[in-house]
PDB file as gemmi writes it, atoms N, CA and C in Angstrom:
CRYST1    1.000    1.000    1.000  90.00  90.00  90.00 P 1                      
ATOM      1  N   MET A   1       0.842  -1.180   0.000  1.00  0.00           N  
ATOM      2  CA  MET A   1       0.000   0.000   0.000  1.00  0.00           C  
ATOM      3  C   MET A   1       0.885   1.240   0.000  1.00  0.00           C  
ATOM      4  N   SER A   2       0.490   2.201  -0.800  1.00  0.00           N  
ATOM      5  CA  SER A   2       1.271   3.420  -0.932  1.00  0.00           C  
ATOM      6  C   SER A   2       0.922   4.427   0.156  1.00  0.00           C  
ATOM      7  N   SER A   3       1.900   5.196   0.541  1.00  0.00           N  
ATOM      8  CA  SER A   3       1.672   6.300   1.470  1.00  0.00           C  
ATOM      9  C   SER A   3       1.583   7.623   0.728  1.00  0.00           C  
ATOM     10  N   VAL A   4       1.471   7.574  -0.598  1.00  0.00           N  
ATOM     11  CA  VAL A   4       1.292   8.781  -1.399  1.00  0.00           C  
ATOM     12  C   VAL A   4      -0.170   9.189  -1.282  1.00  0.00           C  
ATOM     13  N   HIS A   5      -0.409  10.450  -0.951  1.00  0.00           N  
ATOM     14  CA  HIS A   5      -1.782  10.924  -0.749  1.00  0.00           C  
ATOM     15  C   HIS A   5      -1.994  12.281  -1.382  1.00  0.00           C  
ATOM     16  N   ALA A   6      -3.187  12.458  -1.952  1.00  0.00           N  
ATOM     17  CA  ALA A   6      -3.622  13.784  -2.365  1.00  0.00           C  
ATOM     18  C   ALA A   6      -4.048  14.515  -1.098  1.00  0.00           C  
ATOM     19  N   ILE A   7      -3.746  15.797  -1.044  1.00  0.00           N  
ATOM     20  CA  ILE A   7      -4.112  16.587   0.133  1.00  0.00           C  
ATOM     21  C   ILE A   7      -5.519  17.143  -0.095  1.00  0.00           C  
ATOM     22  N   PRO A   8      -6.522  16.636   0.630  1.00  0.00           N  
ATOM     23  CA  PRO A   8      -7.894  17.091   0.415  1.00  0.00           C  
ATOM     24  C   PRO A   8      -8.048  18.583   0.679  1.00  0.00           C  
ATOM     25  N   PHE A   9      -8.916  19.187  -0.082  1.00  0.00           N  
ATOM     26  CA  PHE A   9      -9.310  20.575   0.070  1.00  0.00           C  
ATOM     27  C   PHE A   9      -8.206  21.567  -0.285  1.00  0.00           C  
ATOM     28  N   GLU A  10      -7.126  21.086  -0.893  1.00  0.00           N  
ATOM     29  CA  GLU A  10      -6.115  21.975  -1.453  1.00  0.00           C  
ATOM     30  C   GLU A  10      -6.118  21.885  -2.972  1.00  0.00           C  
ATOM     31  N   THR A  11      -7.083  21.132  -3.516  1.00  0.00           N  
ATOM     32  CA  THR A  11      -7.237  21.011  -4.957  1.00  0.00           C  
ATOM     33  C   THR A  11      -7.923  22.269  -5.468  1.00  0.00           C  
ATOM     34  N   THR A  12      -7.480  22.737  -6.629  1.00  0.00           N  
ATOM     35  CA  THR A  12      -8.038  23.957  -7.199  1.00  0.00           C  
ATOM     36  C   THR A  12      -7.949  23.899  -8.721  1.00  0.00           C  
ATOM     37  N   THR A  13      -8.515  24.882  -9.379  1.00  0.00           N  
ATOM     38  CA  THR A  13      -8.341  25.017 -10.818  1.00  0.00           C  
ATOM     39  C   THR A  13      -7.565  26.296 -11.081  1.00  0.00           C  
ATOM     40  N   ALA A  14      -6.802  26.279 -12.162  1.00  0.00           N  
ATOM     41  CA  ALA A  14      -6.013  27.451 -12.539  1.00  0.00           C  
ATOM     42  C   ALA A  14      -5.642  27.344 -14.008  1.00  0.00           C  
ATOM     43  N   GLU A  15      -5.391  28.472 -14.614  1.00  0.00           N  
ATOM     44  CA  GLU A  15      -4.867  28.530 -15.975  1.00  0.00           C  
ATOM     45  C   GLU A  15      -3.364  28.302 -15.875  1.00  0.00           C  
ATOM     46  N   VAL A  16      -2.870  27.277 -16.563  1.00  0.00           N  
ATOM     47  CA  VAL A  16      -1.444  26.956 -16.493  1.00  0.00           C  
ATOM     48  C   VAL A  16      -0.872  26.755 -17.892  1.00  0.00           C  
ATOM     49  N   SER A  17       0.419  26.964 -18.000  1.00  0.00           N  
ATOM     50  CA  SER A  17       1.154  26.687 -19.232  1.00  0.00           C  
ATOM     51  C   SER A  17       2.123  25.551 -18.950  1.00  0.00           C  
ATOM     52  N   TYR A  18       2.237  24.637 -19.905  1.00  0.00           N  
ATOM     53  CA  TYR A  18       3.149  23.510 -19.740  1.00  0.00           C  
ATOM     54  C   TYR A  18       3.550  23.001 -21.118  1.00  0.00           C  
ATOM     55  N   PRO A  19       4.708  22.362 -21.232  1.00  0.00           N  
ATOM     56  CA  PRO A  19       5.112  21.802 -22.527  1.00  0.00           C  
ATOM     57  C   PRO A  19       4.393  20.482 -22.792  1.00  0.00           C  
ATOM     58  N   ASP A  20       3.835  20.339 -24.000  1.00  0.00           N  
ATOM     59  CA  ASP A  20       3.215  19.094 -24.431  1.00  0.00           C  
ATOM     60  C   ASP A  20       4.311  18.060 -24.681  1.00  0.00           C  
ATOM     61  N   ALA A  21       3.924  16.824 -24.970  1.00  0.00           N  
ATOM     62  CA  ALA A  21       4.894  15.744 -25.197  1.00  0.00           C  
ATOM     63  C   ALA A  21       5.872  16.079 -26.315  1.00  0.00           C  
ATOM     64  N   ASP A  22       5.417  16.848 -27.304  1.00  0.00           N  
ATOM     65  CA  ASP A  22       6.300  17.211 -28.424  1.00  0.00           C  
ATOM     66  C   ASP A  22       7.037  18.529 -28.184  1.00  0.00           C  
ATOM     67  N   GLY A  23       6.880  19.115 -27.002  1.00  0.00           N  
ATOM     68  CA  GLY A  23       7.573  20.347 -26.658  1.00  0.00           C  
ATOM     69  C   GLY A  23       6.775  21.611 -26.923  1.00  0.00           C  
ATOM     70  N   THR A  24       5.609  21.470 -27.556  1.00  0.00           N  
ATOM     71  CA  THR A  24       4.756  22.623 -27.827  1.00  0.00           C  
ATOM     72  C   THR A  24       4.191  23.167 -26.518  1.00  0.00           C  
ATOM     73  N   GLU A  25       4.235  24.479 -26.358  1.00  0.00           N  
ATOM     74  CA  GLU A  25       3.690  25.103 -25.152  1.00  0.00           C  
ATOM     75  C   GLU A  25       2.163  25.084 -25.220  1.00  0.00           C  
ATOM     76  N   VAL A  26       1.532  24.573 -24.170  1.00  0.00           N  
ATOM     77  CA  VAL A  26       0.083  24.477 -24.084  1.00  0.00           C  
ATOM     78  C   VAL A  26      -0.378  25.338 -22.924  1.00  0.00           C  
ATOM     79  N   GLU A  27      -1.470  26.055 -23.127  1.00  0.00           N  
ATOM     80  CA  GLU A  27      -2.086  26.806 -22.035  1.00  0.00           C  
ATOM     81  C   GLU A  27      -3.502  26.292 -21.886  1.00  0.00           C  
ATOM     82  N   ALA A  28      -3.880  25.909 -20.666  1.00  0.00           N  
ATOM     83  CA  ALA A  28      -5.198  25.330 -20.434  1.00  0.00           C  
ATOM     84  C   ALA A  28      -5.619  25.541 -18.991  1.00  0.00           C  
ATOM     85  N   GLU A  29      -6.938  25.539 -18.792  1.00  0.00           N  
ATOM     86  CA  GLU A  29      -7.444  25.521 -17.430  1.00  0.00           C  
ATOM     87  C   GLU A  29      -7.300  24.090 -16.938  1.00  0.00           C  
ATOM     88  N   CYS A  30      -6.689  23.918 -15.792  1.00  0.00           N  
ATOM     89  CA  CYS A  30      -6.381  22.582 -15.271  1.00  0.00           C  
ATOM     90  C   CYS A  30      -6.802  22.463 -13.817  1.00  0.00           C  
ATOM     91  N   VAL A  31      -7.043  21.238 -13.409  1.00  0.00           N  
ATOM     92  CA  VAL A  31      -7.228  20.939 -11.992  1.00  0.00           C  
ATOM     93  C   VAL A  31      -5.843  20.662 -11.438  1.00  0.00           C  
ATOM     94  N   LEU A  32      -5.503  21.363 -10.372  1.00  0.00           N  
ATOM     95  CA  LEU A  32      -4.205  21.188  -9.728  1.00  0.00           C  
ATOM     96  C   LEU A  32      -4.405  20.408  -8.438  1.00  0.00           C  
ATOM     97  N   LEU A  33      -3.752  19.253  -8.360  1.00  0.00           N  
ATOM     98  CA  LEU A  33      -3.829  18.390  -7.184  1.00  0.00           C  
ATOM     99  C   LEU A  33      -2.520  18.496  -6.413  1.00  0.00           C  
ATOM    100  N   ARG A  34      -2.625  18.670  -5.145  1.00  0.00           N  
ATOM    101  CA  ARG A  34      -1.428  18.673  -4.301  1.00  0.00           C  
ATOM    102  C   ARG A  34      -1.270  17.277  -3.724  1.00  0.00           C  
ATOM    103  N   ILE A  35      -0.081  16.705  -3.867  1.00  0.00           N  
ATOM    104  CA  ILE A  35       0.158  15.361  -3.346  1.00  0.00           C  
ATOM    105  C   ILE A  35       1.273  15.380  -2.316  1.00  0.00           C  
ATOM    106  N   ALA A  36       1.229  14.400  -1.447  1.00  0.00           N  
ATOM    107  CA  ALA A  36       2.263  14.245  -0.427  1.00  0.00           C  
ATOM    108  C   ALA A  36       2.908  12.885  -0.609  1.00  0.00           C  
ATOM    109  N   VAL A  37       4.225  12.891  -0.742  1.00  0.00           N  
ATOM    110  CA  VAL A  37       5.009  11.664  -0.841  1.00  0.00           C  
ATOM    111  C   VAL A  37       6.002  11.690   0.317  1.00  0.00           C  
ATOM    112  N   PRO A  38       5.886  10.755   1.248  1.00  0.00           N  
ATOM    113  CA  PRO A  38       6.835  10.746   2.356  1.00  0.00           C  
ATOM    114  C   PRO A  38       8.279  10.651   1.835  1.00  0.00           C  
ATOM    115  N   THR A  39       9.137  11.503   2.323  1.00  0.00           N  
ATOM    116  CA  THR A  39      10.524  11.510   1.850  1.00  0.00           C  
ATOM    117  C   THR A  39      11.197  10.158   2.059  1.00  0.00           C  
ATOM    118  N   ALA A  40      10.780   9.423   3.078  1.00  0.00           N  
ATOM    119  CA  ALA A  40      11.359   8.104   3.332  1.00  0.00           C  
ATOM    120  C   ALA A  40      11.005   7.096   2.249  1.00  0.00           C  
ATOM    121  N   GLU A  41       9.980   7.383   1.417  1.00  0.00           N  
ATOM    122  CA  GLU A  41       9.559   6.453   0.371  1.00  0.00           C  
ATOM    123  C   GLU A  41      10.022   6.839  -1.027  1.00  0.00           C  
ATOM    124  N   VAL A  42      10.571   8.022  -1.197  1.00  0.00           N  
ATOM    125  CA  VAL A  42      10.935   8.503  -2.528  1.00  0.00           C  
ATOM    126  C   VAL A  42      11.931   7.570  -3.211  1.00  0.00           C  
ATOM    127  N   ALA A  43      12.991   7.209  -2.550  1.00  0.00           N  
ATOM    128  CA  ALA A  43      14.022   6.354  -3.160  1.00  0.00           C  
ATOM    129  C   ALA A  43      13.441   5.007  -3.588  1.00  0.00           C  
ATOM    130  N   ALA A  44      12.601   4.415  -2.752  1.00  0.00           N  
ATOM    131  CA  ALA A  44      12.010   3.115  -3.086  1.00  0.00           C  
ATOM    132  C   ALA A  44      11.069   3.227  -4.280  1.00  0.00           C  
ATOM    133  N   LEU A  45      10.277   4.282  -4.336  1.00  0.00           N  
ATOM    134  CA  LEU A  45       9.375   4.483  -5.476  1.00  0.00           C  
ATOM    135  C   LEU A  45      10.170   4.656  -6.764  1.00  0.00           C  
ATOM    136  N   LEU A  46      11.208   5.465  -6.724  1.00  0.00           N  
ATOM    137  CA  LEU A  46      12.008   5.700  -7.923  1.00  0.00           C  
ATOM    138  C   LEU A  46      12.792   4.466  -8.339  1.00  0.00           C  
ATOM    139  N   ALA A  47      13.196   3.652  -7.376  1.00  0.00           N  
ATOM    140  CA  ALA A  47      13.932   2.429  -7.694  1.00  0.00           C  
ATOM    141  C   ALA A  47      13.056   1.438  -8.458  1.00  0.00           C  
ATOM    142  N   GLN A  48      11.742   1.528  -8.263  1.00  0.00           N  
ATOM    143  CA  GLN A  48      10.805   0.626  -8.935  1.00  0.00           C  
ATOM    144  C   GLN A  48      10.335   1.166 -10.283  1.00  0.00           C  
ATOM    145  N   TYR A  49      10.846   2.324 -10.691  1.00  0.00           N  
ATOM    146  CA  TYR A  49      10.366   2.986 -11.905  1.00  0.00           C  
ATOM    147  C   TYR A  49      11.460   3.061 -12.956  1.00  0.00           C  
ATOM    148  N   ASP A  50      11.161   2.575 -14.157  1.00  0.00           N  
ATOM    149  CA  ASP A  50      12.062   2.674 -15.305  1.00  0.00           C  
ATOM    150  C   ASP A  50      11.334   3.457 -16.390  1.00  0.00           C  
ATOM    151  N   PRO A  51      11.672   4.741 -16.586  1.00  0.00           N  
ATOM    152  CA  PRO A  51      10.950   5.561 -17.554  1.00  0.00           C  
ATOM    153  C   PRO A  51      11.082   5.081 -18.998  1.00  0.00           C  
ATOM    154  N   THR A  52      12.009   4.169 -19.272  1.00  0.00           N  
ATOM    155  CA  THR A  52      12.165   3.651 -20.631  1.00  0.00           C  
ATOM    156  C   THR A  52      11.312   2.409 -20.884  1.00  0.00           C  
ATOM    157  N   SER A  53      10.654   1.906 -19.845  1.00  0.00           N  
ATOM    158  CA  SER A  53       9.846   0.690 -19.964  1.00  0.00           C  
ATOM    159  C   SER A  53       8.361   1.032 -19.955  1.00  0.00           C  
ATOM    160  N   GLY A  54       7.637   0.491 -20.912  1.00  0.00           N  
ATOM    161  CA  GLY A  54       6.196   0.707 -20.978  1.00  0.00           C  
ATOM    162  C   GLY A  54       5.426  -0.045 -19.913  1.00  0.00           C  
ATOM    163  N   THR A  55       6.076  -0.928 -19.194  1.00  0.00           N  
ATOM    164  CA  THR A  55       5.401  -1.693 -18.146  1.00  0.00           C  
ATOM    165  C   THR A  55       5.868  -1.291 -16.746  1.00  0.00           C  
ATOM    166  N   SER A  56       6.460  -0.135 -16.654  1.00  0.00           N  
ATOM    167  CA  SER A  56       6.957   0.345 -15.369  1.00  0.00           C  
ATOM    168  C   SER A  56       6.225   1.632 -15.007  1.00  0.00           C  
ATOM    169  N   PRO A  57       5.862   1.794 -13.745  1.00  0.00           N  
ATOM    170  CA  PRO A  57       6.069   0.898 -12.617  1.00  0.00           C  
ATOM    171  C   PRO A  57       5.055  -0.240 -12.626  1.00  0.00           C  
ATOM    172  N   LEU A  58       5.284  -1.189 -11.747  1.00  0.00           N  
ATOM    173  CA  LEU A  58       4.366  -2.308 -11.608  1.00  0.00           C  
ATOM    174  C   LEU A  58       2.979  -1.801 -11.218  1.00  0.00           C  
ATOM    175  N   VAL A  59       1.961  -2.515 -11.636  1.00  0.00           N  
ATOM    176  CA  VAL A  59       0.580  -2.147 -11.309  1.00  0.00           C  
ATOM    177  C   VAL A  59       0.398  -2.024  -9.802  1.00  0.00           C  
ATOM    178  N   ALA A  60       1.016  -2.904  -9.054  1.00  0.00           N  
ATOM    179  CA  ALA A  60       0.879  -2.878  -7.590  1.00  0.00           C  
ATOM    180  C   ALA A  60       1.424  -1.589  -6.984  1.00  0.00           C  
ATOM    181  N   VAL A  61       2.325  -0.929  -7.684  1.00  0.00           N  
ATOM    182  CA  VAL A  61       2.875   0.351  -7.230  1.00  0.00           C  
ATOM    183  C   VAL A  61       2.041   1.502  -7.776  1.00  0.00           C  
ATOM    184  N   ALA A  62       1.726   1.458  -9.069  1.00  0.00           N  
ATOM    185  CA  ALA A  62       1.070   2.584  -9.742  1.00  0.00           C  
ATOM    186  C   ALA A  62      -0.413   2.717  -9.401  1.00  0.00           C  
ATOM    187  N   ARG A  63      -1.111   1.597  -9.306  1.00  0.00           N  
ATOM    188  CA  ARG A  63      -2.567   1.677  -9.112  1.00  0.00           C  
ATOM    189  C   ARG A  63      -2.969   2.392  -7.825  1.00  0.00           C  
ATOM    190  N   PRO A  64      -2.369   2.118  -6.669  1.00  0.00           N  
ATOM    191  CA  PRO A  64      -2.780   2.855  -5.465  1.00  0.00           C  
ATOM    192  C   PRO A  64      -2.537   4.365  -5.587  1.00  0.00           C  
ATOM    193  N   ILE A  65      -1.475   4.754  -6.263  1.00  0.00           N  
ATOM    194  CA  ILE A  65      -1.203   6.181  -6.449  1.00  0.00           C  
ATOM    195  C   ILE A  65      -2.244   6.782  -7.390  1.00  0.00           C  
ATOM    196  N   ALA A  66      -2.519   6.100  -8.487  1.00  0.00           N  
ATOM    197  CA  ALA A  66      -3.527   6.588  -9.440  1.00  0.00           C  
ATOM    198  C   ALA A  66      -4.893   6.689  -8.774  1.00  0.00           C  
ATOM    199  N   ARG A  67      -5.260   5.693  -7.997  1.00  0.00           N  
ATOM    200  CA  ARG A  67      -6.563   5.724  -7.326  1.00  0.00           C  
ATOM    201  C   ARG A  67      -6.658   6.870  -6.329  1.00  0.00           C  
ATOM    202  N   GLU A  68      -5.582   7.152  -5.634  1.00  0.00           N  
ATOM    203  CA  GLU A  68      -5.572   8.271  -4.684  1.00  0.00           C  
ATOM    204  C   GLU A  68      -5.840   9.581  -5.419  1.00  0.00           C  
ATOM    205  N   LEU A  69      -5.173   9.783  -6.543  1.00  0.00           N  
ATOM    206  CA  LEU A  69      -5.362  11.017  -7.312  1.00  0.00           C  
ATOM    207  C   LEU A  69      -6.763  11.086  -7.918  1.00  0.00           C  
ATOM    208  N   LEU A  70      -7.257   9.961  -8.445  1.00  0.00           N  
ATOM    209  CA  LEU A  70      -8.597   9.948  -9.030  1.00  0.00           C  
ATOM    210  C   LEU A  70      -9.671  10.127  -7.964  1.00  0.00           C  
ATOM    211  N   ASP A  71      -9.478   9.569  -6.776  1.00  0.00           N  
ATOM    212  CA  ASP A  71     -10.431   9.780  -5.684  1.00  0.00           C  
ATOM    213  C   ASP A  71     -10.516  11.250  -5.313  1.00  0.00           C  
ATOM    214  N   GLU A  72      -9.388  11.925  -5.274  1.00  0.00           N  
ATOM    215  CA  GLU A  72      -9.399  13.357  -4.948  1.00  0.00           C  
ATOM    216  C   GLU A  72     -10.053  14.148  -6.080  1.00  0.00           C  
ATOM    217  N   LEU A  73      -9.792  13.785  -7.319  1.00  0.00           N  
ATOM    218  CA  LEU A  73     -10.425  14.452  -8.456  1.00  0.00           C  
ATOM    219  C   LEU A  73     -11.942  14.262  -8.394  1.00  0.00           C  
ATOM    220  N   ARG A  74     -12.382  13.061  -8.064  1.00  0.00           N  
ATOM    221  CA  ARG A  74     -13.824  12.803  -7.912  1.00  0.00           C  
ATOM    222  C   ARG A  74     -14.408  13.645  -6.787  1.00  0.00           C  
ATOM    223  N   ARG A  75     -13.731  13.668  -5.628  1.00  0.00           N  
ATOM    224  CA  ARG A  75     -14.222  14.476  -4.505  1.00  0.00           C  
ATOM    225  C   ARG A  75     -14.360  15.928  -4.914  1.00  0.00           C  
ATOM    226  N   TYR A  76     -13.374  16.435  -5.627  1.00  0.00           N  
ATOM    227  CA  TYR A  76     -13.359  17.832  -6.057  1.00  0.00           C  
ATOM    228  C   TYR A  76     -14.532  18.128  -6.997  1.00  0.00           C  
ATOM    229  N   THR A  77     -14.783  17.248  -7.944  1.00  0.00           N  
ATOM    230  CA  THR A  77     -15.881  17.494  -8.880  1.00  0.00           C  
ATOM    231  C   THR A  77     -17.229  17.301  -8.232  1.00  0.00           C  
ATOM    232  N   GLU A  78     -17.352  16.329  -7.331  1.00  0.00           N  
ATOM    233  CA  GLU A  78     -18.631  16.088  -6.671  1.00  0.00           C  
ATOM    234  C   GLU A  78     -19.032  17.207  -5.727  1.00  0.00           C  
ATOM    235  N   GLU A  79     -18.063  17.930  -5.197  1.00  0.00           N  
ATOM    236  CA  GLU A  79     -18.416  19.054  -4.327  1.00  0.00           C  
ATOM    237  C   GLU A  79     -18.832  20.274  -5.141  1.00  0.00           C  
ATOM    238  N   GLY A  80     -18.779  20.149  -6.479  1.00  0.00           N  
ATOM    239  CA  GLY A  80     -19.238  21.219  -7.355  1.00  0.00           C  
ATOM    240  C   GLY A  80     -18.181  22.243  -7.690  1.00  0.00           C  
ATOM    241  N   SER A  81     -16.933  21.936  -7.417  1.00  0.00           N  
ATOM    242  CA  SER A  81     -15.862  22.904  -7.689  1.00  0.00           C  
ATOM    243  C   SER A  81     -15.469  22.956  -9.152  1.00  0.00           C  
ATOM    244  N   LEU A  82     -15.892  21.983  -9.923  1.00  0.00           N  
ATOM    245  CA  LEU A  82     -15.519  21.964 -11.340  1.00  0.00           C  
ATOM    246  C   LEU A  82     -16.754  22.066 -12.195  1.00  0.00           C  
TER     247      LEU A  82                                                      
END                                                                             
């Protein structure tokens, strides 16, 4: 189980600029989620991640983190903030 958590009630929307996958600058209204990753877990999480592999990280590592972020996104939209 992951100790990575979205921080409830610190989620917001904002206009942001960021580079797309091809380097093109994109400007869009986005939902900004604040997450907390315990510093004691950072090295272990990164050790399990290979950015050159399409199957990394393992589902057992990635799914709890994804669910935490999606749960916060759902909470944010259900409260009518989006």
